[in-house]
Every structure is written in structure tokens, then in C-alpha cells.
C-alpha positions, 0 to 999 in steps of 0.5 A: 413345281407341284404337278397339282398346279398344272391340272388342266380342266374345263378346256375345250378339246381342239376342233380336229379330226373331223370332216369339215364338209360332213359337219357343215349341214348348211353346205351339205344341203346346198350341194345336194340342192344344186348338184344333179343327182347323177353326180351327187354321190361322187361329189359327196365322196370327194368333198368328204375326203377333202373335208377330212383332210381340212379338219386333220391335225396335219392340215392344221400344222401346215397352216401354222407353218405357212403362216409363221414362215412367210414367203421370201424374195430372192432377187439374185443368185450367188453369182449376181444373176437376177433370178426373181424367185419367191421361196415358200415354206414346204407347208405352202406347197403341200397346201397348194398341191393338195388343193390342185389335186382336189380339183380346185382349179377345175370347174368350167367343163365339169357337170356341176363343176362350179358347185363342186369347186365352190364347196371344195374351196369353202371347205379347204379355205378353212384349213388355211386361206392364204394359198387360195389366191393362186387357186382363185386366179388360176380358175378364174383366168379361163373365161379371159383366155377363151377370148383367144381359142389358140391360147386357150387350147394351149393353157386351159388344160394346164390350168385345170390340171390336177398336177401341181409342179412348183418349179419354173419351167416353160409351161408346155413342159409342165403337167399343170400350171398356175396363173396370176394377175397384175392389173393395178398400178400405183397411180390408179389402183382400182382405176385401171384405165389410168394404167401407164404400162406400155405395150409395143407390138412386135412383128409376130402376130399378137406379140408385144413387149411391155414396159412398166410397173405393177403395184400389186401382182398377186402370186408372183411365183405363178407360171403366167399372168394376165396383165393390162397395158396400154397398146396403140389401140388402148388398154389391152389384156395380155398373157405374160409367161414367167418362162419363155418357150426356149427356157429363158426367164422373161423379164419380170423384176420383183421389186419387193413383197408386200408386208400385209396385215394378214394373208401372210403365207401368200406373196403379193409383189411389186414388179417391173417390166422392161421389154417383157414379152407378152401375148395379146388376149382379145382385141386392142383397146378392149382389155377391161372387157376381156378380163372382166370374166376373170374379175367376176369369177374372182369376186365370187371366190371372195364371197366364198372365201369369206363364207369359209372364214365365217364358217370356221369362226362360228364352228370354233365358237360353238365348239368352244361353248359346247365344252366350256363351263362357266357360272354353273353350266356349259356356255352354249346353254346360257341364254345370252351366249346362245343369242350371240352364237345364233346370231353368228350362225345366221350370218354364216348360213346366209353367206354360205347359201348365197355363195352356193347359189351364185356357183349354181348360176354359173353351172346353169349358164343360161342367159337369165342366170348370167343376167342374175350374176351380173348384179348378184355377184357385186351385191354379194361381194359387197355385203358378205365380205363386209360382214366377215370381219365383225363376225370373226371378231365376235366369234373370237370373243366367244373364246375369251382370252383363249381366242386372243392367243395365236395358238387358237388360230382365231387371230389368223382368221381375224387378220385374214377377214378384211382381205376379201372386201378389198381385193377385186374391188373394195366396197365402193367399187362393188356398189358402183358396179351394181348401180352401173348394172341397174342403169345399163342392163335392165335384164340384170335387175329383172333377173334379180327381182325374179329370184327374190320374188320366188319367196314372195308370200313365205314371210311377211317381213320379206314381202315388206322388204321387197316392197321397200326395195322396189320403192328405192329402186324407183327413185334414182335421184342422188342414188350414188350417195346412197349406193351402199345402203341400197346394195346392202338392202339388196343383199339382205333381201336376196339372202332372206329370199334364199333362206325362206325357200331353203332353210329350216323355219327357225333359221328363216324366221330369225333372219327375217325378224332381225335382218329384214324386220328390224328387231335387232340391235347393232351388235351380234347377240341382240336377236329377239329372245322369243326365237328358237335360238337353240335350234339355230345354234345346234344346226351350226355345231360342227358335228357329223350327222 
């Protein structure tokens, strides 16, 4: 075949060999805004190092390998002994090991630790999202474990360690450990109070034997799990180790791995307990209250993870349009494509700014910030995770047919996009959680309103939206049926407030006009043409500045 028929032209170069952190102006500004000055240089250095790894050809290859070679369940060894092990491709271990070494399970006791970790999580998730599950749960388990100081003293140093050891051994013999979670059961799903797994107390203080089934057990190769079971005193939280202190395997029968839409590199399993040893965490009957700190932290990671997927999708779309020529010019200069890209960039920036604001609230740790998180986390979890899928789909379309093929990486992003909206409570659960806070915790609403009120007078459309929101909040009649509408407005007002305070004027103007002023159609790419869209797109271009 003649070589002339294979001349390659007008193709965008791969978006590789760049610093994912340094090329993200929105994220770098957020880190500078929220971190104390004393640790800022060290944070920038560490995040840039992680960003260069995330943007490398090596990480891209690991991501493809981990996705194309999903985990495999090995229930028995060659002699017929039950082993219940999950085998992963080496690329998975490299991704997970790199993340642990970078400190993505270590946040709770470092100054600015949550901001640094959230920024790192947002950066590294762009390399491959599946391995974020064990990272998230290991990080989030710390508040629940601290309910029992003795357990926390034993396990917390392992969970926050920068050592990754994949072998199953007693946790005390390892330099670092990962923790998973098993809450849902087939008859109840999110309604964990309907769980039927039984916990029978033993003679030893806090020791129990569990019997039952978990419909979704995340990261089944972990060293331990936080699970819920019905003890004599009611639904209770337990720590279940995979390997007992004497080196024997705990009873942890993996029935099957879930065949999921996306998140292919990560294992989610159905497991059975049959006389499985576990240690109680917290008091009997207070399982939900004990584990709620873990749930809140993983919900924030759902927001951050969605922001990461959105950022990578927008970066790929803007990068492609910067190089691709059509109809006499590059795509990024075409008014209609510029409108689409600017709209996507606004959504991505709003998600990143909100995620980082929530992380900063964790670091501050004041009573007011804790109250703010109580209502802001489920609000953000509801809205940001729902915006992820349509954004990724539109960004994929910006690449045309190139975006529809696996080699582009965009299909993997699209398959991953719905996940965070489902895990840790789907949309209705988040909306109802917001209503619960509105009804039972007045300080949470006060903290939320104080936060959005900090931008009053900065934009007339935001002021109007705040006023309308207050009117809605004053009328609780039939509020459950309109909970999604209310929470959406709360999220948009909160994002608008943050952007008016911190984003460039052209970004805040475009967001308020389209999301709060109603000057926008139903699809992406329907922003008012009078806005400074070129500056919005340029701000989103993945170029180190």
C-alpha cells in the first residue's frame, strides 16, 4: 500500500508529558487560597511531582492496562482450600502504590492535610479513577475508628502510612494497611437499618462473630473492613480484619465480583460471613452514628472524584480543539465550539472550587465549619456528581469520532462518570439528607447561608437567587417532593457565591448569567454570546503557566 495514503495530519498530539496540577489554574489557585503560607511551597512541590506522574505516558499506560485487565476472583487454591483472593494486574498495584506513597490516605493530622490530599486526589484520579475507591475508604475510616481510641492507636498509623504492601498478612506485621467497607445488603441497599447480618458477642471485650451477607463490599483485597451488623443492642459498627493476629484467614467468603458498567479496574464483591471474627467500634445500637463520619468523608471524595473526571474531560476537549482544524481554522476559535468549551469549563471550575472549599472546611475544624459541612457535603454530592455524566459526554463529542474510540481514553471517563452519583447514597438519599439537616440542625442552615452571604452585592443575579432560595426555604409544605429542585438551587447558589468571590470576573459573570440568571438553554454550548467566552476557555487550557 502506498505510504502517501497514510500521511497523518490535522490530528491533535496526545495530552501527555505535562504537569496535571501545574496546568490546572483553578486547582493551583485553590491550593494557594486555602493552604497556610508556611506549607505552601512544600505542597506545590509535592503536588507538581504528583501532577507530572499523572500526566506521564507511564501512568497512561498503567491506566489502560488496569482497565483492560480487570481483577479476577480466585476462591480456592490448587488443593481445594478456600483462599478468597482477588488478583489484580500489576498496573493496578503500581497506581495504588504510587497514590499511597504520595500521601493520599494521610490527611487528618497534617496542617492543611485535607486540602493537600483533596488536591492530590483530584490530580491522581485523572490518571485512573478505579483505584480511588480503596484510597477513599482508607482515608475516610479514621473518624469512625477514633470512636475507639485503642483500635485507632493500632490501625490509624497503618492507614495513614506511605507504605503500600499488597500481601495479606496480619495488619500488625505490615508497614501500611488499606480498609474497605461493607454496609449494604441485598434486601435493603441504602436502607442499612434493614440489615440482617447478625453479630453474636463473645467472652472477650468487644469481640463478636458475624453471620450474614453483604451485597456490595468495596475493595475486597483490603486488610480490614468497617461493616454494620445487628448486635443484641441494635445495628452496630464493627472492624473486621481479613487476617487474624495469629496469621489465619478470617472467614470472608467472596461469592462473586460485580460486573460493573465502569470502574473496571476496581473490585466490588458480594461476601458472606459465617462465624467471622470482628471487633465492635462504638456502642451497640449506634452503628450508623459511628460510621457516619466515614460516609461524610467518602461523599466528599465522590465530589472531588467527579471534579477530577470533569477536569480531565474538559482538558482533553480544549486540547483537541486547540490543534484540530476544520472549516478554515482551528476549532477553538469557532464561535459555536468556543461556546461549548466555555460552558464545560464553567461547570468544571465550579466543581473544583466547591470541592476544595469543602476540604478546607475539614482542615479548619471549627464548630461553624462542621455545621457548614453537614449541609454542604450532601448538597455538593447531589449536584456535582450529577453534572459529571452529561459534561463528560459533551466533552467526548468535542473530539468527534476520535473521542468515541477506546484509544482516546474518553469512553473510560464516560463509563466512570455515573459512579460517584450512586456510591455513598444516590441522588434521592442526598436530597433527603439535606432536608433532614434543614429540619433538625438549624446551625447547619445558618452556616450555609452565612457562606453564600459572603458574596452578597457581588452580582445582582446571585443576590436574586439567594433571595429566591430564602423564599423556598421558608415554605416547607410538600418539601420532600421538590427536594431535588431545592438542593440543586442550593448547590448553584453556593457555587455562584464561591466564584463571585474567587474566580476571574469573566468566569463569575458567565456562571451567574447562565446558572443563576437563566440566560441559557438546556444543553451545553448555549451561553449568552455577549460573554467573554474566549477568556473562559483559555483559562481551562491545560498549559503550565
